[in-house]
BAZALO-702355 format. One record per residue (C-alpha): residue in one letter; z, x, y. Coordinates in steps of 0.25 Angstrom, whole numbers, plus 5000, padded with zeros to 4 digits. Example, Ala and Ser with C-alpha at 12.3 -4.5 7.8 and 13.67 -1.06 7.14 Angstrom:
# BAZALO-702355
{"A",{5031,5049,4982}}
{"S",{5029,5055,4996}}
END
This chain:
# BAZALO-702355
{"M",{5000,5000,5000}}
{"E",{5004,5011,5010}}
{"E",{4990,5018,5007}}
{"V",{4983,5005,5010}}
{"E",{4990,5004,5023}}
{"T",{4987,5019,5026}}
{"N",{4972,5017,5024}}
{"K",{4972,5004,5033}}
{"D",{4979,5012,5044}}
{"N",{4969,5023,5042}}
{"R",{4957,5013,5044}}
{"I",{4964,5008,5056}}
{"W",{4965,5022,5062}}
{"I",{4951,5025,5058}}
{"F",{4946,5014,5067}}
{"W",{4956,5015,5079}}
{"I",{4956,5030,5081}}
{"P",{4941,5030,5084}}
{"A",{4942,5016,5091}}
{"F",{4951,5023,5101}}
{"F",{4940,5033,5104}}
{"V",{4930,5023,5105}}
{"I",{4937,5015,5115}}
{"A",{4941,5027,5123}}
{"L",{4927,5033,5124}}
{"G",{4921,5019,5127}}
{"I",{4930,5017,5139}}
{"L",{4927,5031,5143}}
{"A",{4912,5029,5142}}
{"Y",{4912,5016,5150}}
{"S",{4924,5019,5160}}
{"N",{4915,5019,5172}}
{"S",{4907,5006,5168}}
{"F",{4918,4996,5173}}
{"H",{4912,4995,5187}}
{"A",{4897,4995,5184}}
{"S",{4891,4984,5192}}
{"F",{4883,4972,5186}}
{"Q",{4869,4975,5182}}
{"G",{4856,4968,5180}}
{"D",{4858,4955,5171}}
{"D",{4873,4955,5174}}
{"Y",{4870,4948,5187}}
{"F",{4862,4937,5180}}
{"F",{4871,4935,5168}}
{"I",{4885,4937,5175}}
{"V",{4885,4940,5190}}
{"E",{4876,4928,5194}}
{"N",{4879,4919,5182}}
{"K",{4887,4907,5186}}
{"D",{4889,4902,5172}}
{"V",{4897,4915,5169}}
{"H",{4905,4913,5182}}
{"H",{4908,4899,5178}}
{"F",{4911,4902,5164}}
{"D",{4901,4892,5160}}
{"M",{4899,4895,5145}}
{"I",{4891,4882,5142}}
{"T",{4880,4886,5152}}
{"L",{4881,4900,5147}}
{"F",{4879,4896,5133}}
{"Q",{4867,4888,5136}}
{"K",{4861,4899,5143}}
{"F",{4866,4911,5135}}
{"A",{4870,4906,5122}}
{"S",{4866,4919,5114}}
{"R",{4875,4927,5124}}
{"I",{4887,4917,5126}}
{"T",{4897,4927,5121}}
{"V",{4893,4937,5132}}
{"F",{4893,4927,5143}}
{"L",{4907,4922,5138}}
{"L",{4912,4936,5141}}
{"F",{4905,4936,5155}}
{"C",{4912,4923,5158}}
{"L",{4925,4929,5155}}
{"N",{4922,4942,5163}}
{"Y",{4919,4933,5175}}
{"R",{4931,4924,5173}}
{"F",{4940,4936,5174}}
{"G",{4933,4945,5183}}
{"E",{4921,4938,5189}}
{"L",{4911,4949,5193}}
{"N",{4920,4961,5192}}
{"V",{4912,4970,5183}}
{"F",{4924,4977,5177}}
{"G",{4928,4966,5168}}
{"Y",{4913,4965,5163}}
{"H",{4913,4980,5160}}
{"L",{4926,4980,5153}}
{"I",{4922,4969,5143}}
{"N",{4909,4976,5141}}
{"L",{4916,4989,5138}}
{"T",{4926,4982,5129}}
{"I",{4915,4976,5121}}
{"H",{4908,4989,5119}}
{"I",{4921,4996,5115}}
{"I",{4924,4985,5105}}
{"N",{4910,4987,5099}}
{"A",{4912,5001,5097}}
{"L",{4925,4998,5090}}
{"I",{4917,4988,5081}}
{"V",{4907,4999,5078}}
{"L",{4918,5008,5074}}
{"A",{4924,4998,5065}}
{"L",{4910,4994,5060}}
{"V",{4906,5008,5056}}
{"Q",{4920,5010,5049}}
{"Q",{4918,4997,5042}}
{"L",{4904,5001,5037}}
{"F",{4911,5013,5029}}
{"Q",{4919,5003,5022}}
{"T",{4907,4996,5016}}
{"P",{4904,4998,5001}}
{"V",{4892,5006,5003}}
{"L",{4898,5016,5013}}
{"K",{4911,5017,5005}}
{"D",{4903,5021,4993}}
{"K",{4897,5033,5001}}
{"Q",{4910,5038,5007}}
{"Y",{4910,5050,4998}}
{"L",{4898,5054,5005}}
{"Y",{4903,5054,5020}}
{"G",{4918,5056,5018}}
{"E",{4930,5048,5023}}
{"N",{4930,5051,5037}}
{"T",{4915,5047,5040}}
{"P",{4918,5032,5043}}
{"F",{4928,5037,5054}}
{"I",{4919,5047,5060}}
{"F",{4907,5039,5059}}
{"S",{4912,5026,5065}}
{"S",{4920,5033,5076}}
{"L",{4907,5041,5080}}
{"T",{4898,5028,5080}}
{"A",{4908,5020,5088}}
{"I",{4910,5031,5098}}
{"I",{4895,5033,5100}}
{"F",{4894,5018,5101}}
{"V",{4904,5016,5112}}
{"T",{4900,5028,5120}}
{"H",{4885,5029,5119}}
{"P",{4878,5027,5133}}
{"I",{4867,5018,5128}}
{"Q",{4878,5007,5127}}
{"T",{4881,5007,5142}}
{"Q",{4870,4997,5145}}
{"A",{4877,4987,5135}}
{"V",{4891,4990,5140}}
{"T",{4890,4993,5155}}
{"Y",{4879,4983,5158}}
{"I",{4888,4970,5158}}
{"W",{4877,4960,5154}}
{"Q",{4874,4969,5142}}
{"R",{4888,4964,5136}}
{"C",{4878,4956,5128}}
{"S",{4874,4968,5120}}
{"S",{4888,4973,5117}}
{"M",{4894,4959,5114}}
{"V",{4883,4956,5104}}
{"A",{4886,4970,5098}}
{"L",{4901,4966,5097}}
{"F",{4899,4954,5089}}
{"Y",{4888,4960,5081}}
{"L",{4896,4972,5077}}
{"L",{4909,4963,5074}}
{"A",{4900,4955,5065}}
{"M",{4896,4967,5057}}
{"Y",{4910,4973,5056}}
{"F",{4916,4960,5051}}
{"F",{4905,4958,5041}}
{"L",{4908,4972,5036}}
{"K",{4923,4969,5035}}
{"S",{4920,4956,5028}}
{"E",{4911,4962,5017}}
{"I",{4921,4974,5015}}
{"K",{4932,4965,5014}}
{"L",{4924,4957,5003}}
{"E",{4922,4970,4996}}
{"K",{4937,4972,4996}}
{"A",{4939,4957,4990}}
{"T",{4947,4953,5003}}
{"E",{4938,4940,5005}}
{"K",{4948,4934,5015}}
{"Y",{4945,4944,5025}}
{"Y",{4931,4944,5021}}
{"L",{4929,4930,5026}}
{"Y",{4937,4933,5039}}
{"Y",{4928,4945,5042}}
{"R",{4915,4937,5039}}
{"I",{4919,4926,5048}}
{"I",{4922,4935,5060}}
{"A",{4908,4943,5057}}
{"I",{4900,4930,5057}}
{"S",{4907,4925,5070}}
{"C",{4904,4938,5077}}
{"G",{4890,4936,5073}}
{"V",{4890,4923,5079}}
{"L",{4895,4928,5092}}
{"A",{4885,4939,5092}}
{"N",{4874,4929,5092}}
{"F",{4880,4923,5104}}
{"T",{4880,4936,5111}}
{"K",{4866,4942,5111}}
{"Q",{4854,4940,5102}}
{"N",{4855,4954,5096}}
{"A",{4865,4947,5086}}
{"F",{4853,4941,5079}}
{"T",{4852,4953,5070}}
{"L",{4867,4953,5066}}
{"P",{4865,4946,5053}}
{"V",{4854,4956,5049}}
{"A",{4863,4968,5052}}
{"V",{4874,4962,5044}}
{"V",{4865,4960,5032}}
{"F",{4860,4975,5033}}
{"M",{4874,4980,5034}}
{"F",{4878,4972,5021}}
{"W",{4866,4977,5014}}
{"F",{4868,4992,5018}}
{"F",{4883,4992,5016}}
{"F",{4887,4983,5005}}
{"P",{4882,4982,4990}}
{"W",{4875,4969,4992}}
{"K",{4869,4969,4979}}
{"E",{4883,4967,4973}}
{"Y",{4885,4954,4980}}
{"K",{4881,4940,4975}}
{"I",{4869,4934,4982}}
{"T",{4878,4922,4985}}
{"Y",{4888,4931,4993}}
{"L",{4876,4938,5000}}
{"I",{4871,4924,5005}}
{"K",{4884,4920,5009}}
{"M",{4887,4933,5016}}
{"I",{4873,4933,5024}}
{"S",{4872,4918,5027}}
{"P",{4881,4918,5039}}
{"W",{4875,4930,5045}}
{"I",{4861,4924,5043}}
{"S",{4865,4911,5050}}
{"L",{4868,4919,5063}}
{"L",{4853,4922,5064}}
{"L",{4852,4907,5069}}
{"I",{4861,4908,5081}}
{"I",{4852,4915,5091}}
{"P",{4840,4907,5087}}
{"I",{4848,4894,5089}}
{"I",{4854,4899,5102}}
{"T",{4840,4903,5107}}
{"L",{4833,4890,5103}}
{"Y",{4844,4881,5108}}
{"F",{4848,4887,5121}}
{"G",{4836,4896,5124}}
{"S",{4841,4909,5130}}
{"Q",{4836,4924,5131}}
{"E",{4834,4924,5116}}
{"L",{4823,4912,5118}}
{"N",{4816,4920,5128}}
{"D",{4816,4932,5119}}
{"I",{4810,4924,5108}}
{"R",{4799,4919,5118}}
{"L",{4796,4933,5121}}
{"A",{4795,4936,5107}}
{"F",{4783,4927,5106}}
{"G",{4776,4934,5116}}
{"Q",{4780,4928,5129}}
{"S",{4785,4941,5135}}
{"P",{4779,4945,5149}}
{"K",{4782,4959,5145}}
{"L",{4780,4962,5131}}
{"T",{4776,4954,5118}}
{"P",{4785,4955,5106}}
{"Y",{4775,4965,5100}}
{"E",{4775,4974,5112}}
{"Y",{4790,4973,5113}}
{"F",{4791,4977,5098}}
{"C",{4782,4989,5100}}
{"T",{4790,4993,5112}}
{"Q",{4803,4992,5105}}
{"L",{4798,5002,5094}}
{"H",{4798,5013,5105}}
{"I",{4811,5008,5112}}
{"I",{4819,5008,5099}}
{"P",{4818,5024,5097}}
{"N",{4821,5025,5112}}
{"Y",{4834,5017,5109}}
{"M",{4837,5027,5098}}
{"L",{4835,5039,5107}}
{"L",{4844,5032,5118}}
{"I",{4855,5031,5107}}
{"L",{4853,5046,5103}}
{"F",{4851,5051,5117}}
{"P",{4856,5042,5127}}
{"F",{4850,5049,5139}}
{"N",{4842,5043,5151}}
{"Q",{4848,5029,5149}}
{"K",{4843,5018,5159}}
{"L",{4844,5004,5160}}
{"D",{4829,5001,5161}}
{"Y",{4820,5010,5152}}
{"D",{4805,5012,5154}}
{"F",{4797,5009,5141}}
{"A",{4782,5007,5139}}
{"R",{4777,4994,5133}}
{"I",{4772,4996,5119}}
{"T",{4761,4986,5116}}
{"S",{4756,4990,5102}}
{"L",{4762,4994,5089}}
{"W",{4750,5003,5086}}
{"H",{4753,5014,5095}}
{"I",{4756,5026,5086}}
{"D",{4770,5029,5092}}
{"T",{4774,5014,5091}}
{"F",{4769,5012,5077}}
{"L",{4776,5025,5073}}
{"L",{4789,5019,5079}}
{"L",{4787,5006,5071}}
{"I",{4786,5014,5058}}
{"I",{4799,5023,5062}}
{"H",{4807,5010,5065}}
{"I",{4803,5004,5052}}
{"A",{4805,5016,5044}}
{"I",{4820,5017,5050}}
{"V",{4823,5003,5046}}
{"I",{4817,5005,5032}}
{"L",{4824,5018,5030}}
{"A",{4837,5012,5034}}
{"I",{4836,5001,5024}}
{"H",{4831,5011,5013}}
{"Y",{4843,5021,5015}}
{"R",{4853,5010,5017}}
{"K",{4860,5015,5004}}
{"K",{4860,5029,5007}}
{"N",{4864,5028,5022}}
{"P",{4869,5014,5025}}
{"L",{4874,5017,5039}}
{"V",{4861,5023,5043}}
{"S",{4853,5012,5038}}
{"L",{4862,5001,5044}}
{"G",{4862,5009,5057}}
{"Y",{4847,5009,5059}}
{"I",{4845,4995,5054}}
{"F",{4856,4990,5064}}
{"F",{4849,4998,5075}}
{"Y",{4836,4991,5073}}
{"L",{4842,4978,5070}}
{"T",{4851,4977,5082}}
{"L",{4839,4981,5091}}
{"A",{4830,4971,5084}}
{"I",{4832,4959,5094}}
{"E",{4829,4967,5107}}
{"S",{4820,4978,5101}}
{"S",{4810,4970,5092}}
{"F",{4800,4959,5096}}
{"I",{4808,4951,5106}}
{"P",{4802,4956,5119}}
{"L",{4814,4957,5129}}
{"M",{4811,4960,5144}}
{"D",{4816,4974,5142}}
{"V",{4812,4983,5131}}
{"I",{4824,4992,5131}}
{"F",{4838,4991,5135}}
{"E",{4850,5000,5131}}
{"H",{4859,4989,5129}}
{"R",{4850,4985,5117}}
{"L",{4856,4997,5110}}
{"Y",{4870,4993,5110}}
{"L",{4871,4988,5096}}
{"P",{4859,4995,5090}}
{"M",{4865,5008,5094}}
{"L",{4876,5007,5084}}
{"G",{4866,5007,5072}}
{"F",{4859,5019,5077}}
{"I",{4872,5026,5079}}
{"I",{4877,5023,5065}}
{"A",{4864,5027,5058}}
{"T",{4861,5040,5067}}
{"L",{4875,5045,5066}}
{"W",{4875,5044,5051}}
{"L",{4862,5051,5050}}
{"I",{4865,5063,5059}}
{"I",{4880,5065,5055}}
{"P",{4882,5071,5041}}
{"F",{4894,5063,5037}}
{"N",{4893,5067,5023}}
{"R",{4895,5082,5027}}
{"L",{4906,5080,5036}}
{"P",{4918,5089,5032}}
{"L",{4928,5078,5034}}
{"K",{4927,5071,5020}}
{"K",{4942,5067,5019}}
{"T",{4949,5058,5028}}
{"I",{4954,5065,5041}}
{"G",{4967,5063,5047}}
{"M",{4970,5056,5061}}
{"K",{4969,5069,5069}}
{"N",{4956,5073,5063}}
{"K",{4951,5059,5066}}
{"L",{4955,5060,5080}}
{"L",{4948,5074,5081}}
{"V",{4935,5067,5075}}
{"L",{4936,5056,5086}}
{"V",{4938,5067,5097}}
{"V",{4926,5074,5092}}
{"I",{4917,5062,5091}}
{"S",{4922,5058,5106}}
{"L",{4918,5072,5111}}
{"V",{4904,5071,5104}}
{"C",{4902,5057,5110}}
{"S",{4907,5061,5124}}
{"P",{4893,5063,5129}}
{"L",{4891,5048,5126}}
{"V",{4903,5044,5134}}
{"Y",{4898,5052,5146}}
{"A",{4884,5047,5145}}
{"T",{4890,5032,5144}}
{"Y",{4899,5035,5156}}
{"Q",{4887,5041,5164}}
{"R",{4878,5029,5160}}
{"N",{4889,5019,5165}}
{"T",{4888,5026,5179}}
{"V",{4873,5021,5180}}
{"W",{4877,5007,5176}}
{"E",{4887,5007,5188}}
{"T",{4877,4999,5197}}
{"P",{4863,4993,5197}}
{"F",{4859,5003,5207}}
{"S",{4864,5015,5198}}
{"L",{4858,5009,5186}}
{"W",{4844,5008,5192}}
{"L",{4844,5021,5199}}
{"D",{4847,5028,5186}}
{"N",{4836,5020,5180}}
{"V",{4826,5024,5191}}
{"Q",{4830,5039,5190}}
{"K",{4827,5039,5175}}
{"T",{4815,5030,5175}}
{"P",{4808,5031,5189}}
{"N",{4796,5024,5184}}
{"L",{4803,5011,5179}}
{"T",{4799,5000,5188}}
{"R",{4811,4991,5185}}
{"A",{4821,5002,5188}}
{"Q",{4814,5005,5201}}
{"F",{4814,4990,5205}}
{"M",{4829,4988,5201}}
{"L",{4833,5001,5209}}
{"G",{4825,4995,5221}}
{"L",{4834,4983,5220}}
{"E",{4846,4991,5220}}
{"Y",{4843,4999,5232}}
{"Q",{4839,4985,5239}}
{"K",{4853,4980,5236}}
{"R",{4858,4993,5243}}
{"K",{4849,4990,5255}}
{"D",{4842,5003,5253}}
{"F",{4829,4997,5255}}
{"E",{4821,5010,5256}}
{"K",{4825,5014,5242}}
{"A",{4823,5000,5237}}
{"L",{4809,5000,5242}}
{"Y",{4806,5013,5236}}
{"H",{4810,5008,5222}}
{"F",{4803,4995,5224}}
{"E",{4790,5002,5227}}
{"R",{4792,5011,5215}}
{"A",{4794,4999,5206}}
{"N",{4782,4992,5212}}
{"H",{4773,5004,5210}}
{"L",{4778,5005,5196}}
{"G",{4774,4990,5194}}
{"F",{4787,4983,5194}}
{"K",{4784,4968,5194}}
{"G",{4776,4970,5206}}
{"Y",{4780,4959,5216}}
{"E",{4795,4961,5213}}
{"A",{4795,4975,5218}}
{"L",{4786,4972,5229}}
{"L",{4795,4960,5233}}
{"Q",{4807,4970,5234}}
{"M",{4798,4980,5242}}
{"G",{4796,4969,5252}}
{"I",{4810,4966,5253}}
{"C",{4814,4981,5255}}
{"L",{4803,4982,5266}}
{"G",{4809,4970,5273}}
{"N",{4822,4976,5273}}
{"L",{4817,4989,5278}}
{"G",{4811,4982,5290}}
{"K",{4796,4984,5285}}
{"F",{4793,4969,5286}}
{"D",{4778,4970,5287}}
{"K",{4777,4978,5274}}
{"S",{4788,4969,5268}}
{"I",{4780,4956,5272}}
{"A",{4767,4962,5266}}
{"I",{4773,4965,5253}}
{"L",{4780,4952,5252}}
{"E",{4768,4944,5256}}
{"S",{4760,4950,5245}}
{"L",{4770,4945,5235}}
{"K",{4769,4930,5238}}
{"N",{4767,4921,5226}}
{"Q",{4770,4932,5216}}
{"G",{4782,4932,5206}}
{"H",{4794,4923,5206}}
{"T",{4801,4929,5218}}
{"Q",{4794,4922,5229}}
{"H",{4807,4918,5235}}
{"Q",{4811,4932,5237}}
{"I",{4797,4936,5242}}
{"S",{4798,4924,5252}}
{"A",{4812,4928,5257}}
{"A",{4808,4943,5258}}
{"L",{4796,4939,5266}}
{"A",{4804,4930,5275}}
{"I",{4814,4941,5279}}
{"S",{4802,4950,5283}}
{"Y",{4795,4939,5291}}
{"A",{4808,4936,5298}}
{"N",{4810,4951,5302}}
{"I",{4796,4951,5308}}
{"G",{4799,4938,5316}}
{"N",{4791,4929,5308}}
{"F",{4802,4918,5306}}
{"A",{4793,4907,5303}}
{"K",{4787,4914,5291}}
{"A",{4801,4919,5287}}
{"I",{4806,4904,5287}}
{"S",{4795,4900,5278}}
{"L",{4797,4911,5268}}
{"F",{4812,4909,5268}}
{"R",{4810,4894,5266}}
{"S",{4801,4897,5254}}
{"A",{4811,4906,5248}}
{"A",{4822,4896,5249}}
{"E",{4814,4885,5243}}
{"L",{4810,4894,5231}}
{"T",{4824,4897,5228}}
{"D",{4830,4883,5230}}
{"K",{4836,4887,5244}}
{"N",{4841,4901,5241}}
{"E",{4853,4904,5250}}
{"E",{4847,4918,5255}}
{"Y",{4834,4912,5258}}
{"L",{4840,4900,5266}}
{"F",{4848,4910,5274}}
{"G",{4835,4918,5277}}
{"L",{4828,4905,5281}}
{"A",{4840,4901,5290}}
{"K",{4839,4914,5297}}
{"A",{4824,4913,5299}}
{"Y",{4825,4899,5305}}
{"C",{4836,4905,5314}}
{"D",{4827,4917,5318}}
{"N",{4816,4907,5321}}
{"G",{4824,4899,5330}}
{"Q",{4825,4887,5320}}
{"F",{4840,4886,5322}}
{"N",{4842,4872,5316}}
{"E",{4835,4875,5303}}
{"S",{4843,4888,5302}}
{"I",{4856,4881,5304}}
{"E",{4852,4870,5294}}
{"I",{4850,4881,5283}}
{"Y",{4863,4889,5287}}
{"Q",{4871,4876,5286}}
{"H",{4865,4874,5272}}
{"L",{4868,4888,5268}}
{"L",{4883,4886,5273}}
{"K",{4884,4873,5265}}
{"A",{4877,4877,5252}}
{"Y",{4882,4891,5251}}
{"P",{4896,4892,5257}}
{"I",{4901,4904,5249}}
{"S",{4888,4910,5242}}
{"N",{4886,4921,5252}}
{"E",{4897,4923,5263}}
{"K",{4888,4932,5271}}
{"R",{4877,4923,5272}}
{"V",{4886,4911,5275}}
{"M",{4892,4918,5286}}
{"I",{4879,4922,5293}}
{"A",{4874,4907,5290}}
{"K",{4887,4902,5297}}
{"E",{4885,4911,5309}}
{"F",{4871,4907,5311}}
{"A",{4874,4892,5310}}
{"E",{4885,4894,5321}}
{"K",{4875,4901,5330}}
{"L",{4864,4892,5328}}
{"S",{4872,4880,5330}}
{"R",{4877,4885,5344}}
{"P",{4871,4875,5355}}
{"D",{4868,4887,5364}}
{"L",{4859,4893,5353}}
END
């Protein structure tokens, strides 16, 4: 009995000692991320999302059913901290560290499966401890994870990984308990595993591949031929049923997933499913290189569109990808960890890197979960665990020494992650970094121009908009911003010339009209400015900013009654929406209503 308790204590310490290092290194790597500002999609999904602010879960479920768990956490963030970014980053980092701890436990659990237990004489007693610790520490400190952790909206990626990994972990626990004939715990663990699978499907569509991952894991690590067919059917059936959740959500509620399906049938304005697939054949090796050598990271990558499978390099890459999968399955008995790792890598990339043409062909956050499989397979291939000198169980002091060595080896990753987080500090620093690394990327030039524009540095903004326009960025949008910058620089004639050329182009006519109105007002053509501001207001259902411009134009044109009427409407309709504008409106209303005016 005493020996059983000792073994149990050893197993606990084998987890919690490396867990301490995982937590400490994770906090250290992301210690400078807590005040990074909102970025990109954060504004649409959080900052400007009234449903999140009002904790309206019914409306959010109707709009984002397949990501409702993520929005629940965003609602709680807003309830307790409103738009203070600290709370959002704290939750994101907590999820990331928990995921790393699950990775630690999951890998240790794989070594308890029948297939790897039978091979223990090959790799020694210390390998599960060393290998699981190294995998978890790399997972938590790798700089490729920064986009999924520091970019607040990409909590979607880390949360789906949380439920995905928990489901796999508890599935393993249930099967191992069944092997040990403790069926009571087996049922509990199986229920938890299926429940995590359900939650994953309400977090992000990547969860669609979870049942397949579970089947592969069972196939590679358990003697499935020894099980009765009735048991196998009973075991697999609940997992297969999970495959129905995302299609049902998509068909019943609509959502981004429905858009993806439509794109998959060839309605993409950028890439067809065939072209997207061909392009992904090139992007997946780039993902592998980013994991192995995480240098020159950026938000927006510049990748050429691949239109045919029959280019020599594209066809060779297809053969290589197929060969990796076939070899992984073929050598599953000899190297089950390598086999599972590469299958897991391709499987968890499948939703975003196959035939469904998403608007962007590459993003680092898509590697958050697939990276785990690649790490497991690659580490097991390159480190000769069967030749390590430490065959017998090492003591506690030596375990600590091993963890210190692993931490030192991974310290460059900690430093790289810390440095990468400085880039995520503001949208300006993020896009400046992107432009410095890829100066010919049109979107990066355009977005940096917008950031300079926000800073009122119109000379630099104009330069980057001109660069974006020269490189071919969505023509009229770059020209529109050039016109606005020229107006702010007092070059009204040039501004008007550019903006007039944009009439009846694109979906931003209200912005074009408003920018033109400002330039015409500045050269004294108030009648034209009034007409354009009125047009902009009508196009946007009486936008507050455009109404304010219209009122000022009426005032400048001497049409005081019309001006007063609009200001009174603004004061009544928008009493607190913009304090500065209301204050100016009130001042104008008072001046214009004086009898001596």
